[in-house]
N, C-alpha and C positions, 0 to 999 in steps of 0.2 A: 287469625292464622297462628297457629302455634309453631315454634321453631323446630326443625327437624333434629331428632336426637343424634344424628351422624355428623352434625356440625363439628364436634370435638375431634372427631378423625380427621375431617377436611382440614380442619384448622392445624392439627399436628403435621399433617402433609405439606401444607402451604408453609409452615414455620421451617420444616425439614428442607424444603426447596430453596426458601430464603436462606437458611443457614449455609447450604452447599454453594449457592451462589456468591454470597458477601464472603464466604471463606475463600472461595478461589480469587476473587478480587483483593481481598486482603493480603492474601499471599502473594500475589502478582505485584502489589504495592510494595510490600515489605521486602520481596526479592529486588524490586527496582531500586528501592533506597539503598539496599545493602550492595546493589552493584555499582553505586556510583551516582546516583541521580540525587544529589544533596540540595537541590533548590527547594524552596519554600513550598512550591505548589506541590511537588511530588511527596513531600513529607506529609502536608495537610491531607491529600487525598488518600494516602496509606493509613494515616492516623483515623480519618473519617470512616474507612472502610472497616478497620479494626474495632471501632466504637459500633458499628452497624452490626458486626458480627457477634460482639458481645451481647448487645439487645436481643438478637434473634436466638441466640444459645440460651440465654436467661428465660426467655418467653417459651421456648420449646421445653425446656426442662420443668418449668413451672405448669404448663399445660399438660405434660406427660405425667407428673406426680400429682395432678389436682390439687396444687397448692392454693391457699386462700387468695393469694395475690396474683393467680395466673391471668385472669381477665385484664388487669391493669397492665401487666407485663406484655401481653400480647397486643394490646391497644397501642402502647408505647412503642412496641417494635414495628408494628404496621405504620405509625406516624414516621417513626425514624427511618425506615426503609423506603419510605415514598418520597424522600428528597432526591432519589435518582429516578431517571426515566424508566429504566428496567424495573426499578422498585415499586413503580406505580401499578405495575402488572401483577405485582405479588402483594403489595401493601394494602390494596383495596379490598381484595377478597379476606385477607386476614383481618382487616378492621370489621367487615361486616361479620364474618364468622365469629369473632371475639366478642362483638356486641350481643350476637343473637344466640350463641350457644348455651343451651340450659344446663349441661352437666359439667361445668368446669370445676366445680368443687366436690370434695369427697362427700359421700352419703354418710350421714350421721346415723349412728346405730342407736337404737332406744335402749 
């Protein structure tokens, strides 16, 4: 059974949703720390969501421009975002789409 050619678009959509969700969580975490929540747990959670945001942005850009490292970046972003409960709902489809998408690299011209 051959993979669907629409998996790249699906992967871009899922990475976009993941970027939006982790961006909101990172924003709320940073605003919380800036607002006075200076305990270790608050700073750790805010930093974790900033790292998740960076991973999903890098994967989204890589898949969008069809970089040679796009598949690896998308798989790593899917694994990273899966550490949260909500992230599992987004991370598993990202992992499956990144592993099966046939057209993540640029087409070579002859």
